C-alpha angles and dihedrals in degrees: 000000000000111000122223117273110211143171129188125242126218090277091055093249118144113246124196113239090202099049101025090226135117122252093221138000117290088227121040101353091160092048090050091053091048092051103037101039110020103031095039091051088050093248135191088011093068092057091066093057099032111127098207126074091240138042122211124208121183124196135192107218119021094194110158092350092245094135091050095048094050091047089050090051092050091048090052089054091047092049090062087075099018125163125181099339107080105160136048120206117194117188115189131179123212129173096184108035122198118246112248090251094052091044091055092045094050094048094048086088089075109060090174086067096046097111093048091045090056092050092048092049091051091057099032109129130232114257101275120143120255137035122333120190121210124179128203139178095029092309097308092113120045125184119196108191109194108198116205141048109331092218090056095041102045093066087055093055110105117251084235091073099082114181126222098192134013124212100201097198136141130110118323116286091246090055098039108029093155091070099045097072134139088246088063093054092044092052091047089056092046089059095044133091132204093279098046120125133192136194136184137179093232126082096190111153096228090054092053091046091046093052091048092048089052091055104269125121101232125186141165124259136172113297129224121279112324093354105105101205144014135172133257126180142185130204096222095155096050123110122280119252123245119202129185130151132191117260096218129017122193117198114201113206131040102211124108093292096045096044092050091046092051092049095048093049092046091049089056089059099257126141105249133189119191122204118202119188092206136055090258137025121261098031097130126059089329092068098098121126095227130014123187118236112204139115125270109228127197123202089267131036092259132155094284094046095048095047091045092052093047090048091049094050091049092045092052091052092043097049093043090058093047097045086066089059104032128053094234121156110241142137126196091207096142131254127251118204109196126213090227099158138027095263093051091045091053092046093049091047090054091046090055090054093056123097092240089064087081094057096093093241091120141355129218113243135191120234088259092053091044090053092050092049093047097042090229132083111265125186100213143064116239151151123284122209103197098190095047126091143132139299133186104248097194091048090050094048094050096044092047091047090053091049093048090049090053088054092056101263109144115237120184113197126201087027108143111186112223101176141001119206119191112217125188097276105007146025125249116211122198106205140164085253092056136267115325133186131211137169089222133016126204115200111207097160102137113214090009094058092121097042100085100034114110091190123077115304129230130223100278115172125206114213119186117220131181125196120200123216110217135191117209137158094199093054092054093100091061106120105170138042111267120205118193116145084317129012142254125201132204114259120284115185087352093301130107121208114226123180167345131238119203114213121166095180107054116079097190136085101216116136112250127199091214090058091055088053090048090055091051092047092050092057093047094046095045100040098036101254096296118212091233090063097055099092099046119137124192108232100172143332143207130213131193144160117259118205122221141151132224096268092044092229120128121260123234124157151114136255110182107302092345125091124188122203123178146064087127093148114195093335103069094128090056099041103037106072097053096038091048086054089051090050092051092047092050091052095045094038092237122147115293121227095215137076121251089253091054091047090052090047093061100032114116087222089077087074098035092053090050091049092049091049091051091050092050090052 
């Protein structure tokens, strides 16, 4: 991504060095936004009569974010006397994003937006291509910032993401002809429905003709201020919307995946029931003391890397907001990934040659720098992720479960599910707590994700991992998570987590003394028997079964009334918040924060289609 290069004119207005055009009017930029985009799309009036629980605006050209911030402010004012429409989604596309510093400087001209500007800046993503979801005001305002060329990105937006109003913005057609293409107008119409509107500051004839050729009915209307004319449009010939939501959703499983799924569905306004097989949440594979939260990067910015980065950025924002409300143990102390063998060194070298290496997500460090960051002597160069860190997954699961329960979400503990029978319009669950019914069931049962599915299964792998809890005086200076071929955490309650074993053969979660020794040997062998590891003493350990699939991507998809969500491997804390949001948006038909390629990459159907093809052959 190339960030915006700007200077400021005599009026203090930001001007693009690349396009030679201003980002907003020298006089009355906020009034222009209010008139051109809000008033001409009949907002906020439409929110009061809107029949769906959410309203979706899409914008070409995020720029300084001024249009978004004013829309957010108007939605806040509307929410004070809200009716049906409870959530605002705002999808914006930007090829040359502002840096956070320039964004804050440009928006300083609008003191009435100062609070919202601060909140936006706190969540503003690093410059990585693709969609980035940010949530505000307890989930009632959602910004999806799609970074990249709008004409390349719009075809990747799922058909699911129908738009209610378009803000056709961006630099003037004469300054930015590459954006104002027929493909843009065609894609806008693809993502519209029969009630969709659009407005734009320009009245250029080819724009009006392009919108009409795409299927809109575009016409001129009075422009703002001294500008005589502008364009508005409606998608009268587009398809009608259908909307239906389940009456009752039952989530089975109260680990990291299940807890996040229950929260995301509850936040969308659905009636949710959570079934936990144990007496407390987070007693399965989510029971570790400390879990690292950081992205998994391949040598290129491929499907796995992009989804992992987007998930990490969303997770950081998500956990940061909840750590203010829940007493969850966590520390955003950074994560060091060491180039501790030839393959890792080659991969990290390739990563540093990629364009996304300039995003600010991580920085390459020498072994001397790595040692200074960690507080202990380390023998390898590496990559440092400064905003990453660790969080206690079991603590999080239990605290979130308690909070959800206090909000009225029903949680049934000690409820082992023995069988699920899909009827014509509902599911029947035979459990140790009795027979239950639900319109829709979400299975988030970790290593048991295949166990209750009556439909065809998929190739889920169970991998046993054991983490050792060590006491050490010499490791006390450690101040960041260190990942080698295993990982080491800073002390929490005077214990360091060191792990984890990787066993494909054992299907149990009993703690083994030999696995503790294996964890100790791995550190000594990989890091050259460091002096600071000589006094370690194993105090306890935990073992669990991770769930993964052959392509190592998560699994999220539907078979009739049954959804399955899992295969998060050892990165549940990183994957779960964003993918739970995706799950909830699929079920409620709200805008998705992923591309169609990413959606296909995690859909369970990728395995079921393959299985069906093999059977037919």
